[in-house]
C-alpha positions in Angstrom: -2.6 3.4 31.0 -0.5 2.2 28.0 2.6 4.1 27.2 2.6 5.8 23.5 5.2 4.6 21.1 7.3 6.7 18.9 4.9 6.4 15.9 2.1 7.7 18.1 3.9 10.4 19.8 5.3 11.6 16.1 1.7 11.6 14.8 0.3 13.7 17.6 3.2 15.9 17.5 2.8 16.8 13.8 -1.0 17.2 14.1 -0.8 19.6 17.1 1.7 21.8 15.3 -0.3 21.7 12.3 -3.3 22.7 14.5 -1.6 25.5 16.4 -0.3 26.8 12.8 -3.8 26.8 11.5 -5.0 28.5 14.6 -2.3 31.2 14.5 -2.6 31.7 10.9 -6.7 32.0 11.2 -7.2 34.2 14.2 -3.5 35.9 14.9 -1.8 36.6 11.8 -3.0 39.8 9.5 -5.2 38.4 6.7 -3.2 38.1 3.5 -0.9 35.7 1.5 1.5 35.0 4.6 -1.6 33.7 6.5 -2.9 31.8 3.5 0.5 30.2 2.9 0.6 29.1 6.7 -2.6 27.9 6.6 -2.2 25.5 3.2 1.1 24.3 5.0 -0.8 23.5 8.1 -3.4 21.3 6.1 -0.5 19.7 4.3 1.4 18.6 7.3 -1.7 17.5 8.7 -2.5 15.2 6.0 0.9 14.1 5.2 1.6 13.2 8.8 -1.4 11.0 9.1 -0.5 9.2 5.6 3.1 8.8 6.7 2.5 7.8 10.2 0.0 5.4 9.3 1.9 3.7 6.3 3.3 0.4 7.1 1.4 0.3 10.4 -0.2 -3.1 11.8 -3.4 -2.4 10.5 -2.1 -1.6 6.7 0.2 -4.8 7.2 -3.0 -7.0 8.0 -4.7 -5.8 5.0 -1.8 -6.3 2.7 -1.7 -9.7 3.9 -5.5 -10.5 3.2 -4.8 -9.0 -0.2 -1.9 -10.9 -1.0 -3.8 -14.4 0.1 -6.6 -13.4 -2.4 -4.2 -12.7 -5.1 -2.5 -16.0 -4.7 -5.6 -17.7 -4.7 -6.5 -16.0 -8.2 -3.1 -15.9 -9.7 -2.5 -18.4 -12.4 0.2 -20.9 -11.9 3.5 -19.9 -12.1 6.8 -21.4 -13.7 6.8 -23.5 -16.9 3.5 -22.9 -18.9 2.0 -25.2 -20.1 3.1 -27.5 -17.4 3.4 -30.5 -19.8 6.5 -31.5 -21.9 6.1 -29.9 -25.4 6.3 -33.2 -27.0 3.2 -34.4 -25.1 0.9 -31.7 -26.7 -0.2 -32.4 -30.0 -3.0 -30.3 -32.0 -3.8 -28.8 -28.2 -4.4 -32.3 -26.8 -2.1 -33.4 -24.0 -1.0 -37.0 -24.7 -0.5 -39.7 -22.1 3.0 -41.3 -21.3 2.0 -44.3 -23.5 0.5 -42.5 -26.2 3.5 -40.4 -27.2 4.3 -40.0 -30.8 7.3 -41.2 -32.2 9.0 -39.5 -35.3 9.1 -41.4 -38.5 
């Protein structure tokens, strides 16, 4: 069996504490504002632990690489734009090296 990493232990510990707090607030504590506050806090801990532990994980990094690759394919060229010397563009058309206009 594979040994659990620190990220997985943290995730499972936080979720277990949140579950315990939820069960205690629902079945052991007297009903009222305190039980409701503990229940809501347990839910927040459960949700935020899932977000915090998974952020930056291997799955998210793989998705980010795929998204970056797609972005690089559709992104316009970077650097000098247009990529031609300003003196080669006359009336919106790019002149060849031999067709360059010389000032009078």
